[in-house]
TORTOR-89361 format. One line per field, with one value per residue (C-alpha): residue number from 1; chain; x, y, z. Coordinates in nm, 2 decimals. Example, Ala and Ser with C-alpha at 12.3 -4.5 7.8 and 13.67 -1.06 7.14 Angstrom:
<rs>
marke = (1	2)
fitor = (A	A)
x = (1.23	1.37)
y = (-0.45	-0.11)
z = (0.78	0.71)
</rs>
This chain:
<rs>
marke = (1	2	3	4	5	6	7	8	9	10	11	12	13	14	15	16	17	18	19	20	21	22	23	24	25	26	27	28	29	30	31	32	33	34	35	36	37	38	39	40	41	42	43	44	45	46	47	48	49	50	51	52	53	54	55	56	57	58	59	60	61	62	63	64	65	66	67	68	69	70	71	72	73	74	75	76	77	78	79	80	81	82	83	84	85	86	87	88	89	90	91	92	93	94	95	96	97	98	99	100	101	102	103	104	105	106	107	108	109	110	111	112	113	114	115	116	117	118	119	120	121	122	123	124	125	126	127	128	129	130	131	132	133	134	135	136	137	138	139	140	141	142	143	144	145	146	147	148	149	150	151	152	153	154	155	156	157	158	159	160	161	162	163	164	165	166	167	168	169	170	171	172	173	174	175	176	177	178	179	180	181	182	183	184	185	186	187	188	189	190	191	192	193	194	195	196	197	198	199	200	201	202	203	204	205	206	207	208	209	210	211	212	213	214	215	216	217	218	219	220	221	222	223	224	225	226	227	228	229	230	231	232	233	234	235	236	237	238	239	240	241	242	243	244	245	246	247	248	249	250	251	252	253	254	255	256	257	258	259	260	261	262	263	264	265	266	267	268	269	270	271	272	273	274	275	276	277	278	279	280	281	282	283	284	285	286	287	288	289	290	291	292	293	294	295	296	297	298	299	300	301	302	303	304	305	306	307	308	309	310	311	312	313	314	315	316	317	318	319	320	321	322	323	324	325	326	327	328	329	330	331	332	333	334	335	336	337	338	339	340	341	342	343	344	345	346	347	348	349	350	351	352	353	354	355	356	357	358	359	360	361	362	363	364	365	366	367	368	369	370	371	372	373	374	375	376	377	378	379	380	381	382	383	384	385	386	387	388	389	390	391	392	393	394)
fitor = (A	A	A	A	A	A	A	A	A	A	A	A	A	A	A	A	A	A	A	A	A	A	A	A	A	A	A	A	A	A	A	A	A	A	A	A	A	A	A	A	A	A	A	A	A	A	A	A	A	A	A	A	A	A	A	A	A	A	A	A	A	A	A	A	A	A	A	A	A	A	A	A	A	A	A	A	A	A	A	A	A	A	A	A	A	A	A	A	A	A	A	A	A	A	A	A	A	A	A	A	A	A	A	A	A	A	A	A	A	A	A	A	A	A	A	A	A	A	A	A	A	A	A	A	A	A	A	A	A	A	A	A	A	A	A	A	A	A	A	A	A	A	A	A	A	A	A	A	A	A	A	A	A	A	A	A	A	A	A	A	A	A	A	A	A	A	A	A	A	A	A	A	A	A	A	A	A	A	A	A	A	A	A	A	A	A	A	A	A	A	A	A	A	A	A	A	A	A	A	A	A	A	A	A	A	A	A	A	A	A	A	A	A	A	A	A	A	A	A	A	A	A	A	A	A	A	A	A	A	A	A	A	A	A	A	A	A	A	A	A	A	A	A	A	A	A	A	A	A	A	A	A	A	A	A	A	A	A	A	A	A	A	A	A	A	A	A	A	A	A	A	A	A	A	A	A	A	A	A	A	A	A	A	A	A	A	A	A	A	A	A	A	A	A	A	A	A	A	A	A	A	A	A	A	A	A	A	A	A	A	A	A	A	A	A	A	A	A	A	A	A	A	A	A	A	A	A	A	A	A	A	A	A	A	A	A	A	A	A	A	A	A	A	A	A	A	A	A	A	A	A	A	A	A	A	A	A	A	A	A	A	A	A	A	A	A	A	A	A	A	A	A	A	A	A	A	A	A	A	A	A	A	A	A	A	A	A	A	A	A	A	A	A	A)
x = (1.80	1.56	1.29	0.94	0.63	0.51	0.30	0.55	0.37	0.51	0.39	0.56	0.55	0.60	0.59	0.33	0.43	0.21	0.09	0.24	-0.07	-0.18	-0.56	-0.67	-1.06	-1.18	-1.27	-1.23	-1.02	-0.97	-0.56	-0.61	-0.80	-0.39	-0.25	-0.26	-0.13	0.16	0.22	0.22	0.55	0.66	0.56	0.91	0.84	0.41	0.45	0.49	0.23	0.24	0.11	0.04	0.17	0.16	0.26	0.49	0.36	0.60	0.55	0.27	0.30	-0.06	-0.21	-0.34	-0.72	-0.80	-1.11	-1.21	-1.07	-1.16	-1.44	-1.29	-1.52	-1.90	-2.12	-2.12	-2.44	-2.35	-2.02	-2.30	-2.51	-2.22	-2.10	-2.42	-2.45	-2.13	-2.29	-2.58	-2.36	-2.22	-2.54	-2.51	-2.13	-2.16	-2.14	-1.83	-1.85	-1.79	-1.66	-2.05	-2.24	-2.43	-2.35	-2.53	-2.51	-2.20	-2.23	-2.24	-2.11	-1.80	-1.69	-1.46	-1.55	-1.28	-1.28	-1.05	-0.99	-1.10	-1.42	-1.43	-1.14	-0.89	-0.49	-0.61	-0.91	-0.69	-0.44	-0.75	-0.82	-0.47	-0.46	-0.80	-0.93	-1.26	-1.30	-1.63	-1.42	-1.65	-1.51	-1.47	-1.47	-1.13	-0.88	-1.05	-1.40	-1.17	-1.08	-1.41	-1.57	-1.35	-1.43	-1.78	-1.79	-1.90	-1.61	-1.34	-1.06	-0.91	-0.61	-0.48	-0.14	0.16	0.45	0.54	0.89	0.84	0.60	0.75	0.55	0.18	0.20	-0.21	-0.23	0.08	-0.10	-0.44	-0.27	-0.19	-0.56	-0.75	-0.71	-0.68	-0.41	-0.17	-0.20	-0.08	0.12	0.08	0.36	0.17	0.37	0.14	0.11	-0.07	-0.23	-0.36	-0.72	-1.00	-1.35	-1.41	-1.33	-1.12	-0.74	-0.45	-0.37	-0.68	-0.62	-0.58	-0.61	-0.56	-0.73	-0.59	-0.47	-0.14	0.08	-0.02	0.03	0.36	0.45	0.38	0.56	0.76	0.50	0.27	0.54	0.58	0.21	0.18	-0.13	-0.27	-0.35	-0.64	-0.61	-0.86	-0.94	-0.82	-0.73	-1.01	-1.25	-1.06	-1.19	-1.51	-1.54	-1.41	-1.66	-1.97	-1.89	-1.85	-1.56	-1.35	-1.02	-1.00	-0.83	-0.73	-0.45	-0.59	-0.52	-0.65	-0.90	-1.04	-1.06	-1.30	-1.55	-1.59	-1.61	-1.32	-1.00	-0.64	-0.49	-0.10	0.01	0.28	0.35	0.52	0.83	0.99	0.87	0.96	0.68	0.57	0.27	0.31	-0.02	-0.12	-0.40	-0.58	-0.82	-1.00	-0.79	-0.42	-0.26	-0.01	0.36	0.58	0.87	0.84	0.88	1.02	0.86	0.89	0.77	0.72	0.73	0.71	0.83	0.96	1.29	1.42	1.66	2.02	2.35	2.34	1.94	1.86	2.16	2.11	1.73	1.86	2.20	1.93	1.86	2.21	2.35	2.10	2.19	1.80	1.79	1.62	1.40	1.24	1.32	1.07	1.02	0.64	0.62	0.40	0.10	0.00	0.33	0.49	0.78	1.00	1.22	1.55	1.93	2.25	2.16	1.80	1.73	1.73	1.44	1.55	1.24	1.27	0.99	0.94	0.93	0.79	1.04	0.87	1.09	1.04	1.30	1.33	1.24	0.90	0.79	0.81	1.20	1.39	1.59	1.34	1.20	1.54	1.57	1.20	1.32	1.63	1.43	1.19	1.51	1.54	1.21	0.94	0.66	0.35	0.07	-0.22	-0.05	-0.15	-0.14	-0.17	-0.05	-0.21)
y = (-2.34	-2.28	-2.05	-2.12	-2.21	-1.78	-1.69	-1.52	-1.25	-1.10	-0.80	-0.59	-0.23	-0.07	0.23	0.38	0.66	0.92	0.75	0.45	0.21	0.00	-0.13	0.18	0.19	-0.05	-0.27	-0.64	-0.83	-1.17	-1.16	-1.31	-1.62	-1.75	-1.72	-2.06	-2.13	-1.89	-2.02	-2.38	-2.29	-2.21	-2.49	-2.52	-2.22	-2.28	-2.25	-1.86	-1.69	-1.39	-1.05	-0.88	-0.66	-0.31	0.01	0.23	0.58	0.92	1.10	1.34	1.66	1.77	2.09	2.32	2.43	2.79	2.78	3.15	3.49	3.61	3.84	4.19	4.30	4.24	4.22	3.93	3.80	3.75	3.57	3.37	3.27	3.19	2.93	2.80	2.74	2.54	2.33	2.22	2.17	1.90	1.69	1.61	1.43	1.04	0.86	0.69	0.27	0.11	-0.27	-0.40	-0.23	-0.48	-0.60	-0.39	-0.40	-0.14	-0.18	0.18	0.07	0.14	0.41	0.26	0.30	0.32	0.29	0.47	0.58	0.89	1.15	1.31	1.57	1.31	1.24	0.90	1.01	1.28	0.95	0.74	1.03	1.07	0.67	0.69	1.01	0.96	0.72	0.73	0.77	0.57	0.69	0.45	0.48	0.30	0.09	-0.29	-0.14	-0.02	-0.38	-0.52	-0.30	-0.42	-0.84	-0.76	-0.63	-0.27	-0.11	-0.25	-0.08	0.05	0.29	0.30	0.47	0.22	0.44	0.81	0.95	1.10	0.92	0.58	0.27	0.25	-0.13	-0.15	-0.16	-0.44	-0.64	-0.66	-0.73	-1.06	-1.09	-1.05	-1.19	-0.88	-0.80	-0.52	-0.38	-0.02	0.21	0.60	0.84	1.15	1.48	1.58	1.99	2.02	2.33	2.52	2.63	2.81	2.97	3.24	3.54	3.42	3.54	3.32	3.53	3.43	3.09	2.94	2.56	2.32	1.98	1.72	1.35	1.24	1.22	1.56	1.74	1.56	1.66	2.03	2.06	2.33	2.58	2.49	2.55	2.89	3.00	2.87	2.59	2.39	2.04	1.85	1.49	1.37	1.03	1.23	1.55	1.61	1.46	1.73	2.00	1.89	1.96	2.30	2.34	2.18	2.33	2.69	2.77	3.03	2.99	2.66	2.56	2.23	2.09	1.92	1.94	2.24	2.02	1.97	2.36	2.33	2.07	2.24	2.60	2.70	2.94	2.86	3.07	2.93	2.68	2.38	2.43	2.09	2.08	1.86	2.00	1.65	1.49	1.18	0.97	0.62	0.42	0.07	0.01	-0.29	-0.54	-0.88	-1.01	-1.01	-0.87	-1.09	-0.98	-1.01	-0.84	-0.59	-0.30	-0.28	-0.45	-0.47	-0.76	-0.76	-1.07	-1.15	-1.46	-1.54	-1.69	-1.94	-1.93	-1.93	-1.73	-1.57	-1.67	-1.36	-1.29	-1.65	-1.51	-1.18	-1.34	-1.54	-1.18	-1.04	-1.37	-1.26	-0.90	-0.85	-0.50	-0.46	-0.15	-0.20	-0.45	-0.40	-0.66	-0.65	-0.86	-1.22	-1.18	-1.54	-1.67	-1.31	-1.49	-1.76	-1.99	-2.03	-1.99	-2.05	-2.40	-2.36	-2.54	-2.31	-2.07	-1.76	-1.54	-1.33	-1.16	-1.39	-1.16	-1.14	-0.97	-0.79	-0.75	-0.54	-0.63	-0.49	-0.79	-0.95	-1.26	-1.38	-1.29	-1.60	-1.46	-1.41	-1.74	-1.89	-1.68	-1.77	-2.14	-2.12	-1.91	-2.20	-2.43	-2.30	-2.29	-2.50	-2.58	-2.36	-2.54	-2.30	-2.13	-1.81	-1.68	-1.30	-1.15	-0.87)
z = (1.62	1.41	1.31	1.53	1.34	1.29	1.00	0.75	0.49	0.23	0.02	-0.27	-0.41	-0.74	-0.87	-1.10	-1.35	-1.11	-0.82	-0.79	-0.81	-1.10	-1.11	-0.87	-1.08	-0.83	-1.13	-0.99	-1.25	-1.32	-1.20	-0.86	-1.01	-1.13	-0.79	-0.70	-1.02	-0.98	-0.62	-0.74	-0.91	-0.56	-0.36	-0.16	0.05	0.05	0.43	0.39	0.42	0.18	0.27	-0.05	-0.32	-0.28	-0.48	-0.38	-0.40	-0.43	-0.10	-0.16	-0.01	0.11	-0.05	0.22	0.13	0.20	0.50	0.32	0.46	0.74	0.77	0.88	1.17	1.15	1.38	1.69	1.59	1.24	1.36	1.59	1.29	1.06	1.31	1.37	1.01	1.05	1.32	1.12	0.86	1.09	1.11	0.74	0.79	0.74	1.07	1.15	1.09	1.42	1.45	1.55	1.27	1.03	0.68	0.44	0.05	-0.05	-0.41	-0.60	-0.96	-1.02	-0.76	-0.46	-0.13	0.09	0.50	0.68	1.07	1.22	1.06	0.74	0.72	0.89	0.73	0.66	0.45	0.24	0.18	0.06	-0.19	-0.32	-0.41	-0.53	-0.60	-0.71	-0.42	-0.18	0.13	0.44	0.82	1.08	1.47	1.50	1.33	1.38	1.24	0.93	0.89	0.93	0.68	0.42	0.53	0.57	0.20	0.34	0.15	-0.14	0.06	0.37	0.42	0.75	0.89	0.97	1.00	1.06	1.01	1.39	1.56	1.41	1.36	1.44	1.63	1.66	1.27	1.28	1.52	1.32	1.00	1.19	1.37	0.99	0.66	0.46	0.16	0.11	-0.22	-0.22	-0.01	0.01	0.19	0.25	0.40	0.71	0.77	1.05	1.11	1.41	1.35	1.59	1.53	1.29	1.43	1.71	1.65	1.76	2.07	2.21	2.21	2.59	2.48	2.22	2.10	1.89	1.87	2.11	1.79	1.64	1.98	2.03	1.69	1.74	2.06	2.00	1.83	2.17	2.40	2.22	2.26	2.61	2.52	2.74	2.54	2.55	2.39	2.11	1.90	1.60	1.47	1.23	1.54	1.73	1.48	1.50	1.85	1.88	1.60	1.78	2.08	1.99	2.28	2.15	2.34	2.23	1.89	1.75	1.57	1.22	0.88	0.61	0.47	0.85	0.85	0.55	0.66	1.00	0.89	1.10	1.04	1.00	1.23	1.15	0.89	0.92	1.26	1.31	1.46	1.17	0.83	0.68	0.87	0.63	0.72	0.52	0.48	0.37	0.13	0.22	0.02	0.01	-0.27	-0.33	-0.64	-0.86	-0.84	-1.15	-1.29	-1.49	-1.23	-0.89	-0.61	-0.18	-0.02	0.36	0.62	0.94	1.15	1.52	1.63	1.88	2.13	2.02	1.90	1.59	1.43	1.35	1.16	1.01	0.92	0.74	0.60	0.34	0.18	0.21	0.04	-0.26	-0.31	-0.18	0.02	0.35	0.36	0.74	1.06	1.32	1.64	1.84	2.11	2.08	2.25	2.28	2.40	2.54	2.77	2.70	2.95	2.87	2.97	2.80	2.72	2.64	2.95	3.23	3.41	3.25	3.12	2.81	2.60	2.30	1.95	1.60	1.34	1.06	0.76	0.42	0.14	-0.25	-0.44	-0.60	-0.52	-0.88	-0.87	-0.83	-0.57	-0.38	-0.36	-0.32	-0.01	0.09	0.05	0.22	0.55	0.52	0.57	0.88	1.04	1.13	0.87	0.96	1.03	0.89	0.59	0.56	0.19	0.20	-0.11	-0.22)
</rs>
């Protein structure tokens, strides 16, 4: 059977000697101007929509920042004054962008402005600072607001989570990649170290409830059970720290990063409380313009496609890579939102209803590699021509 006329994305990954990134200084170069020429040579698979070249960054261990030693003793009034000072500082933090904010001029010389979901102190902000150490980070209310901030030129890049080693894929961002026309230009893998945070002067045994993102609460399940804490969900981990700092409730703690403790004036009551030490989140770096694949270093490419009903059709799609010794590093499926159900039976003429899926695949080859070109050409041979090709290379 033939592949359906769904978009096929591609992206590539290559390592940098340190961060695994090339050209991350935010300067716009003319390299993307050759995009039409480079892909003109590959017109035989022009119906494929390339997601982008993204750099594979070695796993970065989050470096815990000490929130400062807790003052031994001292009058309650002094502690209250200190806490109020932290609360006043919260007003100086940047207001997160929403998806409905009007465009404004983002130009600030050569400083890269990077959007992320959450508030200052979020793990996504830390990933952005790993990718772009001298960047200006811009908080956003939600994932879609970060996508739109890039599209509207409010920022230059967005850093968003796509997968966690414990919690799995972030499906919302897979869906937004289809909805928006941004390009993947990099990838960051970061070890996430959860900390139990509390107000200054509060001991760990005084905490009765804890606030955090549902994923963080799940990832710290064993520790929370041992402490017997009541769980309260929040939009994000740093937002939970902000709530604890602003509300000033002594018996309430937050699960967030060590950096969030510094920002919101909280004490770290316990570090690395996650159940799995190897708690790694993979972040994608998104931009308006793609980067051009090459052969000088390893790359990773991502595609997405849908399949018609029939025996072995997914096997046939995957075989185009195996026949050329191209390794697959990820396979993901998502129901098609526009057409979630199909009506088929063994002869494709019945009335049985099944979900219709999109398949996401990452494979380890550059779009400039003849093997990848032949694989995609082979894949196009068993798929329908996509009416609106989306070239999403980055």
